[in-house]
Structures are given as structure tokens and as C-alpha cells.
LODO-734153 format. One line per 2 residues: number of its first residue (from 0); their letters; for each residue x negated, y negated, z of N, C-alpha, C. Coordinates in steps of 0.001 Angstrom, whole numbers. Example, Ala and Ser with C-alpha at 12.3 -4.5 7.8 and 13.67 -1.06 7.14 Angstrom:
! LODO-734153
0	AS	-13190,5690,7800,-12300,4500,7800,-13200,3300,7800 ~ -12850,2250,7080,-13670,1060,7140,-12900,-30,7870
//
This chain:
! LODO-734153
0	MY	-220375,-114980,101800,-220219,-113652,102098,-220623,-112848,100644 ~ -221391,-111930,100720,-221267,-110829,99384,-220401,-109838,99477
2	AI	-220008,-109531,97950,-218934,-108350,98079,-219369,-107990,96493 ~ -218816,-106737,96085,-218789,-106070,94860,-217712,-107128,93810
4	TL	-217755,-107321,92893,-216816,-107837,91815,-216892,-107066,90729 ~ -215833,-107268,89940,-215896,-106539,88674,-215762,-107463,87419
6	NG	-216875,-107396,87109,-217159,-108309,85820,-216576,-107584,84489 ~ -215091,-107539,84561,-214261,-106734,83601,-213994,-105372,83992
8	FG	-213438,-104483,83071,-213239,-103002,83443,-214147,-102365,82549 ~ -214633,-100966,83172,-215228,-100207,82276,-216122,-99466,82996
10	DP	-217347,-99234,82445,-218314,-98433,83171,-219026,-98984,84302 ~ -219605,-98319,85321,-219778,-98618,86360,-220541,-99687,86660
12	EV	-221685,-100261,85651,-222147,-101622,85541,-221389,-102880,85771 ~ -220023,-102649,85403,-219239,-104210,85574,-219267,-104153,87004
14	ME	-219341,-103436,87971,-219785,-103982,89457,-220826,-104629,89397 ~ -220599,-105748,90399,-221561,-106593,90588,-221797,-107161,92241
16	WS	-222864,-107067,92716,-223048,-107585,94149,-223255,-109168,93992 ~ -222075,-110089,94391,-221867,-111436,94008,-221506,-112028,95344
18	HV	-221899,-113234,95353,-221248,-114275,96497,-219861,-114669,96182 ~ -219408,-114427,97022,-217779,-114750,96862,-217422,-115591,98186
20	AD	-216184,-116227,98050,-216014,-117066,99415,-215713,-116007,100433 ~ -216122,-116808,101814,-216065,-116294,102867,-214598,-116075,103384
22	LP	-214585,-114870,103914,-213086,-114606,104476,-212798,-115809,105771 ~ -211224,-115836,105590,-210828,-116950,106764,-210853,-115842,108015
24	AP	-210624,-116403,109069,-210655,-115893,110337,-209342,-114683,110577 ~ -209707,-113898,111220,-208443,-112832,111233,-207058,-113278,111529
26	GP	-206227,-112954,111069,-204791,-113554,111315,-204367,-112639,112320 ~ -202955,-112945,112862,-202251,-112506,114043,-202250,-110633,113935
28	GE	-202703,-109805,114690,-202532,-108531,114604,-203963,-107982,113489 ~ -204734,-108620,113539,-205808,-108522,112305,-207120,-108371,113086
30	VS	-208218,-107782,112678,-209465,-107549,113351,-210230,-108211,112079 ~ -211547,-108514,112263,-212485,-108661,111102,-213607,-107347,111271
32	ID	-214091,-106947,110530,-215135,-105994,110536,-216406,-106361,109804 ~ -217401,-106652,110367,-219000,-106569,109872,-219165,-104849,109439
34	VV	-219074,-105023,108016,-219267,-103653,107152,-220550,-103222,107518 ~ -220757,-101916,107861,-221961,-101020,107738,-222151,-100549,106646
36	AA	-220726,-99681,106339,-220530,-98652,105144,-219374,-98729,104623 ~ -218986,-98398,103608,-217960,-98180,102992,-217817,-96952,101976
38	GV	-216885,-96254,102240,-216435,-95029,101404,-216308,-95346,99898 ~ -216614,-94068,99386,-216426,-94103,97643,-215354,-93367,97501
40	NR	-214297,-93751,96689,-213234,-92972,96295,-212639,-93016,95085 ~ -211684,-92021,94510,-211638,-91853,93320,-210740,-93182,92511
42	AD	-209869,-93666,93696,-209191,-94901,93533,-210016,-95966,93123 ~ -211242,-96021,93734,-212269,-97195,93228,-212673,-96979,91750
44	VM	-212995,-95729,91243,-213359,-95541,89986,-211966,-95856,89191 ~ -210959,-95273,89296,-209891,-96087,88967,-209188,-97513,88609
46	QR	-209724,-98303,89645,-209776,-99477,89931,-210615,-100231,88620 ~ -211914,-99816,89134,-212862,-100069,87971,-212519,-99974,86761
48	LG	-211889,-98934,86318,-211538,-98582,84961,-210304,-99513,84264 ~ -209619,-100210,85333,-208361,-101144,84919,-207269,-100327,85204
50	LY	-207322,-98975,85582,-206119,-98326,85427,-205513,-98123,86729 ~ -205673,-98795,87754,-205319,-98841,89525,-205321,-100018,89966
52	PP	-204713,-100929,89698,-204868,-102292,90339,-204485,-102407,91546 ~ -204650,-103181,92679,-204625,-103085,94016,-203250,-103758,94060
54	PP	-202430,-103271,95179,-201274,-103518,95517,-201010,-105060,95613 ~ -199805,-105701,95293,-199555,-107185,95765,-200152,-107693,96995
56	GA	-200779,-108726,96952,-201336,-109119,98444,-202719,-108557,98672 ~ -203162,-107476,98149,-204353,-106706,98592,-205651,-107138,97906
58	SE	-206913,-107115,98472,-208105,-107923,98044,-208140,-107144,96400 ~ -208948,-107982,95677,-209368,-107649,94509,-210607,-106589,94416
60	IP	-211207,-107040,95725,-212443,-106088,95956,-212168,-104886,95947 ~ -212891,-103941,95231,-212743,-102430,95836,-213078,-101952,97078
62	GL	-212526,-100642,97088,-213068,-100102,98835,-211937,-99882,99783 ~ -211622,-98703,100113,-210222,-98366,100859,-210828,-98025,102306
64	EV	-211956,-97792,102600,-212317,-97338,103920,-213714,-97982,104207 ~ -214051,-98453,105496,-215082,-98789,106026,-215360,-98540,107388
66	SG	-216839,-98414,107873,-217152,-98220,109218,-217695,-99750,109374 ~ -217934,-99953,110534,-218964,-100982,111107,-218477,-101424,112300
68	YI	-218978,-102654,112734,-218563,-103515,114101,-217440,-104633,114042 ~ -216466,-104545,115186,-215459,-105568,114857,-216261,-106866,115299
70	AE	-216056,-107932,114400,-216783,-109370,114688,-215547,-110318,115307 ~ -214584,-110204,115259,-213584,-111197,115447,-212185,-110303,115808
72	VG	-211482,-111111,116804,-209992,-110288,116660,-209171,-111498,116711 ~ -207966,-111241,116135,-206982,-112012,115680,-205691,-111982,116960
74	AG	-205153,-113039,116889,-203919,-113379,118154,-203260,-111999,118163 ~ -203028,-111478,119320,-201984,-110441,119644,-203006,-109281,119792
76	VQ	-204086,-109349,119698,-204764,-107774,119056,-205360,-107686,120900 ~ -204773,-106447,121150,-205337,-106245,122845,-206192,-105081,122630
78	DW	-206305,-104076,121612,-206853,-102815,121842,-208200,-102861,121481 ~ -208742,-103579,120849,-210255,-103954,120303,-210697,-105338,120606
80	SP	-212201,-105145,120686,-212840,-106253,121209,-214282,-106329,120287 ~ -214779,-107785,120018,-215883,-107757,119266,-216989,-106811,119864
82	GD	-217445,-106269,118774,-218894,-105094,119276,-218236,-103938,119192 ~ -216955,-103470,119237,-216603,-102241,118850,-217178,-101521,117738
84	AV	-217536,-100153,117844,-217739,-99470,116630,-216353,-98746,116308 ~ -216347,-99165,114734,-214818,-98396,114317,-214810,-98124,113031
86	CA	-213816,-97654,112369,-213950,-97262,111199,-212276,-97856,110704 ~ -212076,-98051,109344,-210817,-98722,109230,-210257,-98336,107927
88	LM	-208920,-98141,107605,-208438,-97680,106459,-207853,-99320,105982 ~ -207868,-99492,104491,-207487,-100747,103837,-206994,-100475,102433
90	AG	-206135,-101550,101987,-205848,-101458,100695,-206689,-101948,99647 ~ -207599,-102483,100069,-208891,-103148,99168,-209790,-104007,99985
92	GG	-210903,-104320,99547,-211875,-105298,100095,-212902,-104528,100555 ~ -213126,-103056,100747,-214274,-102649,101739,-215452,-102828,101036
94	YA	-215694,-103056,99808,-217367,-103047,99054,-217747,-104563,99580 ~ -217675,-104764,100637,-218038,-106281,101050,-218965,-106173,102398
96	ER	-219465,-107345,102679,-220270,-107556,103961,-219325,-107602,105180 ~ -217940,-108052,105028,-216805,-108105,106138,-215502,-108044,105465
98	VN	-214608,-107351,106552,-213095,-107324,105796,-212382,-107555,107095 ~ -211170,-108354,106370,-209982,-108420,107576,-209018,-107159,107517
100	VA	-208630,-106566,108739,-207679,-105403,108382,-206921,-105457,109508 ~ -205565,-104782,109373,-204774,-104788,110536,-205250,-104137,111657
102	AT	-205092,-104493,112511,-205716,-103677,114137,-205046,-102288,114233 ~ -203831,-102266,113486,-203026,-100772,113565,-203941,-99639,112740
104	QV	-204662,-100423,111806,-205357,-99460,110880,-206798,-99137,111168 ~ -207051,-99203,112356,-208490,-99089,112900,-208527,-98100,113985
106	LP	-209733,-97240,113770,-209863,-96132,114551,-211221,-96410,115267 ~ -211698,-95814,116507,-212853,-95591,117053,-213851,-94687,116180
108	VP	-215144,-95130,116181,-215980,-94070,115654,-216104,-92832,116430 ~ -215776,-91559,116107,-215795,-90409,116911,-217017,-89995,117824
110	QG	-216895,-89463,118835,-217946,-88995,119067,-219030,-88083,118625 ~ -220156,-88253,118415,-221208,-87517,117563,-221182,-87500,116202
112	VS	-220428,-88785,115826,-220539,-89223,114658,-221310,-90322,114288 ~ -222205,-90700,113644,-222976,-91877,113394,-221641,-93011,112783
114	VT	-222309,-94430,112944,-221511,-95551,112694,-221099,-95388,110979 ~ -222448,-95173,110344,-222409,-94965,108849,-221563,-93871,108191
116	AA	-221786,-92534,108678,-220964,-91702,108399,-219556,-91370,108681 ~ -218972,-92402,109795,-217798,-92854,109893,-216982,-93295,108705
118	AA	-217573,-93963,107876,-216925,-94389,106907,-216422,-93542,105836 ~ -216742,-92399,106068,-216409,-91094,105385,-214864,-90612,105862
120	LP	-214692,-90928,106638,-213164,-90644,107495,-211653,-91171,106861 ~ -211659,-92546,107088,-210096,-93329,107343,-209613,-92513,106158
122	ET	-210101,-93088,104822,-209140,-92654,103943,-208764,-91126,103652 ~ -209951,-90210,103596,-209990,-89153,103581,-209279,-88313,104788
124	AA	-209342,-88625,105547,-208598,-87815,107053,-207045,-88527,106838 ~ -207080,-89752,106480,-205142,-90090,106296,-204743,-89450,105079
126	TV	-205309,-89226,104110,-204916,-88386,102964,-204444,-87113,103388 ~ -205498,-86354,104214,-205520,-85027,104129,-204530,-84655,105186
128	WS	-204601,-85528,106415,-203645,-85255,107730,-202192,-85651,107200 ~ -201826,-86608,106375,-200592,-87008,106028,-199961,-85830,105103
130	NV	-200387,-85619,104214,-200037,-84853,103413,-199992,-83369,103645 ~ -201086,-82589,104267,-201006,-81408,104403,-200180,-81101,106202
132	VM	-200408,-81967,107083,-199827,-81560,108523,-198660,-82431,108284 ~ -198385,-83499,108415,-197325,-84458,108652,-196126,-84026,107486
134	TG	-196539,-83844,106134,-195504,-83613,105112,-195323,-82258,104782 ~ -196468,-81187,104602,-196488,-79882,104382,-196439,-79082,105678
136	GL	-196497,-79589,106866,-195969,-78684,108004,-197096,-77714,108282 ~ -198219,-78144,107740,-199090,-76571,107916,-199343,-76123,109266
138	RS	-199120,-74767,109539,-199428,-74150,110830,-200413,-73117,110900 ~ -200672,-72467,112173,-201548,-71515,112261,-201056,-70280,111603
140	EQ	-202037,-69573,110947,-201950,-68245,109998,-200997,-68564,108787 ~ -200562,-69804,108356,-200233,-70138,107065,-201249,-69969,106218
142	TL	-201166,-70416,104485,-202238,-70412,103871,-202198,-71732,103237 ~ -203533,-72299,103287,-203801,-73726,102613,-204452,-73430,101008
144	LI	-204146,-73749,100035,-204730,-74026,99032,-205319,-75097,98517 ~ -206553,-75522,98522,-207014,-76987,98069,-207692,-76974,96577
146	HG	-207221,-77725,96000,-208057,-77811,94842,-209324,-79038,94732 ~ -210412,-78487,94018,-211271,-79614,94436,-211878,-79469,95789
148	GG	-211893,-78222,96188,-212576,-78092,97401,-214154,-78636,97610 ~ -214718,-79154,96866,-216190,-79543,96836,-216186,-80999,97015
150	SG	-214732,-81830,96941,-214906,-83274,96912,-214771,-83602,98437 ~ -214722,-84965,98676,-214306,-85751,100045,-213345,-85231,100777
152	IG	-211898,-85072,99974,-211117,-84881,100346,-210746,-82928,100446 ~ -211644,-82404,99726,-211519,-81010,99860,-212408,-80587,101221
154	TH	-213567,-81258,101175,-214364,-80850,102362,-213521,-80984,103384 ~ -213079,-82349,103693,-212441,-82235,104814,-211099,-81740,105173
156	AI	-210511,-81228,104055,-208963,-80455,104254,-209428,-79088,104645 ~ -210791,-78527,104136,-210909,-76978,104689,-211141,-76926,106216
158	QV	-211802,-78212,106765,-212169,-78326,108053,-210910,-78326,108883 ~ -209988,-78978,108318,-208647,-79484,109196,-207910,-78067,109145
160	GR	-207797,-77392,107854,-207206,-76169,107886,-207740,-74988,109036 ~ -208886,-75099,108789,-209533,-73913,109824,-209448,-74207,111109
162	AL	-209335,-75515,111597,-209016,-76208,112930,-207897,-75813,113231 ~ -206990,-75669,112549,-205555,-75635,112802,-205106,-74244,112778
164	GA	-205999,-73232,112412,-205840,-71883,112196,-205254,-71404,111259 ~ -205274,-71944,110243,-204714,-71495,109034,-205851,-70862,108180
166	NV	-205365,-69953,107079,-206219,-69421,105986,-206458,-70595,105033 ~ -207644,-70506,104500,-207823,-71445,103385,-208586,-70982,102395
168	AV	-207800,-71273,101077,-208302,-70886,99869,-208595,-72071,98897 ~ -209706,-72358,98282,-210260,-73503,97507,-210542,-73072,96171
170	TA	-210231,-73869,95098,-210766,-73842,93664,-211935,-74564,93528 ~ -212942,-74461,92937,-214185,-75328,92538,-214456,-74716,91239
172	GT	-215529,-75365,90332,-215955,-75094,89141,-217026,-74518,88987 ~ -218019,-74524,90137,-219464,-73997,90596,-219645,-73073,91530
174	QF	-220561,-72122,91385,-220658,-71212,92718,-221676,-72056,93639 ~ -222313,-73080,93263,-223002,-73856,94328,-221873,-74682,95253
176	KL	-220626,-75353,94623,-219616,-75886,95573,-218949,-74885,96105 ~ -218713,-73576,95647,-217950,-72430,96326,-218603,-71903,97485
178	DR	-220211,-71992,97171,-220949,-71488,98333,-220704,-72612,99691 ~ -220837,-73674,99234,-220725,-74863,100299,-219359,-75023,101142
180	CH	-218320,-74558,100333,-216892,-74426,100661,-216601,-73437,101695 ~ -217420,-72264,101411,-217477,-70928,102645,-218260,-71519,103480
182	EL	-219359,-72178,103569,-219900,-72719,104851,-218954,-73343,105610 ~ -218186,-74470,105332,-217175,-75152,105965,-215991,-74359,106418
184	GA	-215967,-73209,106218,-214586,-72255,106626,-213784,-71810,105573 ~ -213855,-72000,104235,-212896,-71450,103396,-213283,-70007,103246
186	QT	-212042,-69337,103184,-212225,-67782,103031,-211928,-67298,101700 ~ -211266,-67809,100800,-210859,-67562,99555,-211569,-68408,98594
188	LI	-212558,-67953,97819,-213165,-69112,96718,-212841,-68627,95481 ~ -212269,-69332,94684,-212003,-69244,93370,-212729,-70171,92083
190	NY	-213361,-69396,91592,-213749,-70369,90426,-212843,-70551,89200 ~ -212282,-71968,89334,-211256,-71890,88299,-211528,-71788,86902
192	RE	-212881,-71602,86718,-213410,-71543,85160,-213252,-69994,84999 ~ -212992,-69182,85679,-213463,-67782,85677,-212090,-66990,86050
194	QD	-211264,-67538,86812,-210304,-66938,87833,-208838,-67646,87586 ~ -207867,-66793,87663,-206607,-67445,87439,-206257,-67312,89071
196	FP	-205956,-68880,89527,-205830,-68867,90988,-204679,-68451,91238 ~ -203392,-68783,90702,-202087,-68003,91404,-202463,-66460,91626
198	AV	-202919,-65781,90585,-203038,-64323,90923,-203833,-64218,92235 ~ -204909,-64939,92187,-205905,-64528,93395,-205025,-64933,94747
200	VN	-203883,-66202,94771,-203553,-66400,96065,-202466,-65226,95923 ~ -201630,-65070,95216,-200544,-64336,95352,-200979,-62865,95821
202	AE	-201990,-62767,95226,-202657,-61141,95827,-202660,-61043,97227 ~ -203824,-62188,97652,-204153,-61960,99018,-203383,-62679,99990
204	YS	-202195,-63268,99528,-201574,-64088,100543,-200129,-64240,100518 ~ -199743,-63618,99371,-198534,-63746,98945,-197965,-65298,98501
206	GA	-198984,-65927,98258,-198804,-67267,97779,-199192,-68182,99016 ~ -199503,-69509,98647,-199741,-70230,99528,-198669,-71233,100179
208	NV	-198653,-71364,101251,-197614,-72245,102213,-197763,-73621,101972 ~ -198817,-74205,101625,-199042,-75555,101432,-200403,-75764,100419
210	IL	-200202,-76548,99129,-200836,-76707,98428,-201412,-78360,98065 ~ -202841,-78353,98209,-203134,-79875,98057,-204019,-79907,96546
212	DI	-203098,-80818,95977,-203470,-81068,94642,-203951,-82411,94008 ~ -205223,-82293,93616,-205710,-83510,92889,-205396,-83716,91400
214	MG	-204966,-82546,90412,-205013,-82394,89066,-203459,-82953,88439 ~ -202459,-82550,89158,-201258,-83027,88522,-200810,-82389,87427
216	GS	-200396,-82994,86502,-199768,-82190,85304,-200254,-81028,84918 ~ -201577,-80871,84384,-201952,-79507,84251,-202005,-78398,85111
218	YL	-201762,-78575,86201,-201909,-77751,87232,-200459,-77167,87819 ~ -199229,-78358,87294,-198169,-77921,87935,-197588,-76563,87846
220	PK	-197626,-75915,86495,-196545,-74763,86458,-197521,-73796,87528 ~ -198771,-73488,87129,-199711,-72746,88139,-199576,-72611,89482
222	NV	-199366,-74254,89937,-199259,-74357,91397,-197740,-73772,91905 ~ -196893,-74187,90991,-195409,-73523,91361,-195621,-71887,91436
224	EA	-196378,-71333,90357,-196109,-70007,90447,-197164,-69503,91798 ~ -198299,-70499,92355,-198934,-69881,93495,-198353,-70208,94833
226	LA	-197206,-70854,94810,-196255,-71269,95956,-195774,-70069,96988 ~ -195811,-70093,98111,-195422,-68762,98793,-193566,-69630,98697
228	EN	-192904,-68361,99452,-191518,-68731,99691,-191552,-70015,100598 ~ -190676,-71017,100427,-190424,-71857,101211,-191811,-72998,101198
230	GH	-192575,-72632,100295,-193975,-73290,99925,-193877,-74998,99808 ~ -194738,-75632,99881,-194901,-77098,99800,-196080,-77468,98997
232	LT	-195829,-78149,97650,-197092,-78710,96658,-196715,-80112,97326 ~ -198136,-80595,97549,-198240,-82179,97751,-199292,-82568,96532
234	II	-199078,-83550,95616,-199518,-83990,94507,-200372,-85321,95012 ~ -201785,-85497,95099,-202544,-86704,95434,-203185,-87195,94443
236	GL	-203333,-86547,93074,-204063,-87117,92084,-203627,-86599,90814 ~ -203903,-87256,89514,-203674,-86956,88295,-204931,-86895,87516
238	QG	-205945,-86131,87969,-207059,-85815,87016,-206681,-84724,86043 ~ -205746,-84126,85999,-205056,-83161,85058,-203852,-83961,84205
240	GA	-203660,-85372,84187,-202497,-85742,83307,-201555,-85786,84216 ~ -200613,-86770,84040,-199291,-87136,84705,-198105,-86815,84362
242	SA	-198266,-85873,83302,-196823,-85032,83074,-196933,-83747,82349 ~ -195722,-82897,82877,-195881,-81700,82912,-194567,-81172,82784
244	EL	-194238,-79938,82400,-192964,-79399,82218,-192771,-78461,83725 ~ -191506,-78807,84440,-191338,-78326,85483,-190501,-77006,85537
246	NL	-190724,-76033,85750,-189836,-74542,85810,-189032,-74702,87183 ~ -187705,-75495,86995,-186903,-75636,88192,-186377,-74263,88561
248	GA	-186207,-73285,87811,-185765,-71716,88415,-186905,-71204,89162 ~ -188117,-71483,88854,-189233,-70797,89549,-189629,-71318,91174
250	LL	-188723,-72869,90859,-189055,-73670,92250,-188099,-73222,93199 ~ -186742,-72916,92375,-185434,-72537,93102,-185515,-71360,93821
252	FK	-186351,-70486,93407,-186508,-69180,93504,-187202,-68881,94893 ~ -188454,-70062,94625,-189025,-69860,95996,-188719,-70698,96974
254	RG	-187749,-71600,96610,-187196,-72654,97889,-188413,-73455,98130 ~ -189035,-73805,96970,-190195,-74540,97041,-189962,-76172,97198
256	SV	-190908,-77121,97265,-190651,-78269,97148,-192075,-78888,96814 ~ -191800,-80040,95769,-192920,-80746,95417,-192803,-82217,95433
258	HA	-193790,-82463,96323,-194154,-83926,96870,-195336,-84999,96286 ~ -194996,-85951,95690,-196264,-86928,95017,-196355,-87934,95730
260	TN	-197546,-88195,96245,-197754,-89324,97298,-198826,-90080,97089 ~ -198673,-91495,97468,-199924,-92365,97386,-200294,-92996,98689
262	LR	-201245,-93185,99122,-201557,-93745,100500,-201702,-95318,100397 ~ -202519,-95526,99330,-202946,-97093,99229,-201582,-97734,99168
264	RR	-200506,-97399,98747,-199353,-98629,98432,-198504,-98459,99574 ~ -198630,-97511,100324,-197647,-97073,101848,-197555,-98572,102196
266	PE	-196487,-98938,103378,-196336,-100172,104088,-197235,-100116,105169 ~ -197923,-101353,105714,-198585,-101046,107170,-197670,-100530,108147
268	QG	-196382,-100825,108335,-195465,-100509,109646,-194494,-99941,108930 ~ -193909,-99133,109996,-192550,-98419,109639,-192714,-97045,109347
270	PG	-191762,-96110,109282,-191687,-94829,109171,-192386,-94406,108041 ~ -193437,-93777,107898,-194220,-93201,106574,-195612,-94314,106637
272	SK	-195723,-94992,107459,-196623,-96116,106916,-198246,-95778,107435 ~ -199005,-96685,107064,-200459,-96537,107354,-200567,-96477,109167
274	AE	-199638,-97430,109492,-200129,-97323,111105,-199366,-96011,111739 ~ -198385,-95414,111320,-198226,-94506,111771,-198832,-93063,111540
276	II	-199560,-93023,110158,-200418,-91915,110190,-201753,-92153,111063 ~ -202391,-93437,111208,-203273,-93659,111833,-203085,-93314,113399
278	AE	-202023,-93771,114153,-201681,-93385,115336,-201909,-91858,115362 ~ -201394,-91133,114253,-201418,-89270,114337,-202910,-88930,114293
280	LR	-203702,-89761,113685,-205212,-89040,113365,-205568,-89522,114754 ~ -205554,-90339,115612,-206143,-90618,116674,-205672,-89811,117667
282	RR	-204253,-89436,117795,-203925,-88337,118470,-204045,-86891,118344 ~ -204044,-86654,117168,-204280,-85171,117123,-205713,-84568,116303
284	LW	-206114,-85625,115289,-207421,-85321,114401,-208264,-85717,115131 ~ -208620,-86846,115956,-209916,-87381,116462,-210408,-86494,117417
286	PL	-209558,-85685,118581,-209916,-84700,119491,-210754,-83612,118909 ~ -210110,-83317,117459,-211070,-82195,116903,-212236,-82781,116420
288	ID	-212328,-83881,116052,-213728,-84288,115338,-214844,-84678,116701 ~ -214013,-85156,117813,-215011,-85629,118949,-215510,-84199,119153
290	KG	-214870,-83115,119142,-215303,-81993,119666,-216178,-80900,118627 ~ -216223,-81447,117583,-217094,-80873,116416,-216723,-79749,115434
292	AV	-215182,-79650,115750,-214509,-78751,114774,-214191,-79316,113337 ~ -214357,-80639,113195,-214118,-81386,111954,-215341,-82398,112040
294	AP	-215945,-82341,110778,-216976,-83490,110844,-216962,-83903,109567 ~ -217436,-85495,109068,-217666,-86110,107792,-218675,-85346,107164
296	VV	-218127,-84775,105877,-219575,-84163,105157,-219861,-85350,103738 ~ -220963,-85820,104050,-221513,-86973,103390,-222649,-86720,102253
298	AA	-222450,-86652,100853,-223355,-86048,100145,-224325,-87144,99916 ~ -223990,-88618,100149,-225150,-89326,99791,-224929,-90759,100429
300	EI	-225738,-91556,100899,-225729,-93032,101192,-226729,-93828,100160 ~ -225541,-94999,99305,-226419,-95699,98391,-226111,-96851,98664
302	PV	-227146,-97928,98828,-227079,-99312,99142,-225884,-99929,97959 ~ -225239,-100571,98534,-224179,-101240,97952,-224447,-101944,96857
304	TN	-225809,-102314,96768,-226357,-103092,95658,-226375,-102302,94505 ~ -226476,-101040,94504,-226596,-100132,93443,-225056,-99306,93521
306	AA	-223820,-99971,93542,-222761,-99181,93688,-222544,-98529,92201 ~ -223116,-98618,91285,-223160,-98067,90024,-223270,-96534,89947
308	EA	-224695,-96454,90890,-225122,-94983,91190,-224219,-94313,91647 ~ -223472,-94860,92773,-222341,-94387,93660,-221254,-93663,92966
310	HR	-220939,-94778,92113,-219877,-94033,91368,-220041,-93107,90196 ~ -221337,-92967,89870,-221931,-91910,88854,-222105,-90772,89578
312	LL	-222587,-90692,91190,-222689,-89683,91837,-221347,-88891,92003 ~ -220322,-89767,92319,-218948,-89119,92336,-218450,-88172,91363
314	DS	-218762,-88377,90422,-218414,-87413,89204,-219358,-86516,88769 ~ -220297,-86469,89673,-221422,-85356,89443,-221079,-84025,89921
316	SE	-221388,-83009,89035,-220721,-81775,89430,-221725,-81139,90741 ~ -222547,-81513,91141,-223684,-81296,91838,-223366,-82038,93438
318	TI	-222207,-83314,93407,-221911,-83772,94478,-220916,-83000,95441 ~ -221245,-83016,96498,-220243,-82366,97750,-219955,-83261,98471
320	GK	-218750,-83427,99088,-218506,-84413,100151,-218138,-85772,99639 ~ -218557,-86749,100401,-218268,-88239,100430,-219474,-89033,99988
322	VL	-219523,-89709,98966,-220586,-90971,98825,-220193,-91900,99452 ~ -221318,-92696,100052,-220968,-93804,100951,-221832,-94740,100449
324	LT	-221440,-96324,100465,-222243,-97377,100256,-222810,-98163,101573 ~ -223827,-98184,101966,-224270,-98948,102966,-224346,-100299,102826
326	VR	-224173,-101081,103681,-224077,-102683,103543,-225074,-103181,104678 ~ -225350,-102578,105735,-226227,-103177,106765,-226857,-101965,107574
328	AQ	-227931,-102266,108508,-228211,-101210,109337,-227219,-101019,110388 ~ -226922,-99649,110808,-225973,-99545,111795,-226730,-99515,113037
//
């Protein structure tokens, strides 16, 4: 089997498409997937830099989501069969020709979505749905504020918010990205380089009921300022640093809550697990994708042998949506 390995930590060039040991047969409750494509995520970049190691027991190969075809099923698996077109969430191992993954973390390729494009969904959809809907409780006519509206997470969250009937506000740093966010359904477009996002959101909506934040420390005070009463701030990234001063008085005044979460290190089973999230996606989100209300936004498809270019694209100011690594023809 071939897979991306890391020749040390650092620049994208440390990633190499190399021969590695073949995977064993899938264990009980697992399936093997012949990978067609893998999604590229910020966590992969952090792992490449040596800042985000895999959880204990997870593969050292980068990659948290794939699409492809089931090759084998392990003992006890009843919902899947060889040849099924699927996408899947995992804690590592996606940048490879084949992966083994718990059957409870597998989803069918939605109607109208290509097998390749489906690789853009599992990590993104699980992150957005678990934080915005399952934890944040977003409902129709509430307001969702999304930071990084042009990212893979952002472009998906816009569509989810609108499909649920919410008002959607986004921040981005270029008009090009804001225009694309508007095309996807965002109503309030905020250039964070030129505008004060709490002032805009408070003026238009009396604050945001749910904030999906990728910045962390640098945005914490302003995020609290932008919360509506009983609002919920969920932090999923630390691009703006890991620490900040929290004004508890301001948070108490709004009866707000702050929640920091990580998908990769969630357990496979039990309350708050990946299995629970995947089941929710299949029940509630997949019908929205099947009817076209939510769709994967793919910025580029790059051969896995050129993974370095894919990582560079992820950081480009002109990249909107997901970058995918293609492993084999669909």
C-alpha cells in the first residue's frame, strides 16, 4: 500500500508518497475502504508541523476524512457491503490507498454528489453539525455568525444555517470570498480587515445566537461582545492564539456560554461520540444534501502525489471551500 508519510515536521515538502505496510483485514465492526479521495483539513497542516499529533492508537498517516468504495467488511458489520460508495470520518490514515474505519463512522455518498466530492463532507459536516446544531441548538430565525466564511467549514456552515432557516453572517478578509459566501446564502457580509464584526452583528440582529469560531484567543473578547442574550460561542480552532482574557461579567450579563471542542479526539462510541454525530448526520443532514439544499464546495482536486501543493492551496487567500487529494479514479 502507498500512503503519505512525514519525513520529519515542517514545510509541505516533508510529505512523501511512500510504500508502507499493507493494512490488516478490517477488525470486528470495521470496514476497509479503497480510497478515491481524501479531504485536506487544518488539522493535517498542524500535524505536518508537529503541533497536533494523532490520538493514541490512531494512524500516523494524515487525513481525517475519505470517500471511496468498501473493499471488505469485518465481523458483525451488517449495514455495509463490498462495492458500496461511501465517505467516512476517522482520526487519521486518510492520505492512503486504503483505510480501515469503524462502520459507525461511515456514511453513504449522498444523491447527486460524486464519489470524489463526497470526501469534502465527513469532517466538515460532523464539525459544523455537532457544534452549530447539536451543541449550539441553532433554530429557524436565529442568527449564526461564522468566522472564516470562505473555508471548507465556513462554506458548509453557511448552507446548513440557511437550510435550517437561520440568518447567517460571515467574516472574511477579501471581497472575493465575501461574494462567494453571499452566493451560498450568507446575508450579512463582514470584511474583518475593515469592519468591527460585533458592531455589525449587534446592529443588524441584536447579536448572534450561535458563533462558530476558528480564531480562538484573539477573537474571544469581541465574540462575547457579539453574542446575543443566551447566545452560544463554540470555538473549534486556534488560528488567533490559544489564550485570552475572558470578561466573565460580560458573559454573565448575556447569560452566554463558551464551548471549546475537538472532533478528532472524541470517542468512537457513547455520548458525544463520533458514532452519535454520524448517526445525526445521516438522519438530519443527509436528506438536506440529497435534495440539494446543502452541497460540498470543492476548491480544487489535487493528486495525492502532490500533497504539498494541496497544503499550500489551503492557505491561499483565493481558495474557497475544500481542497481534496485524489487517490484513484472514481
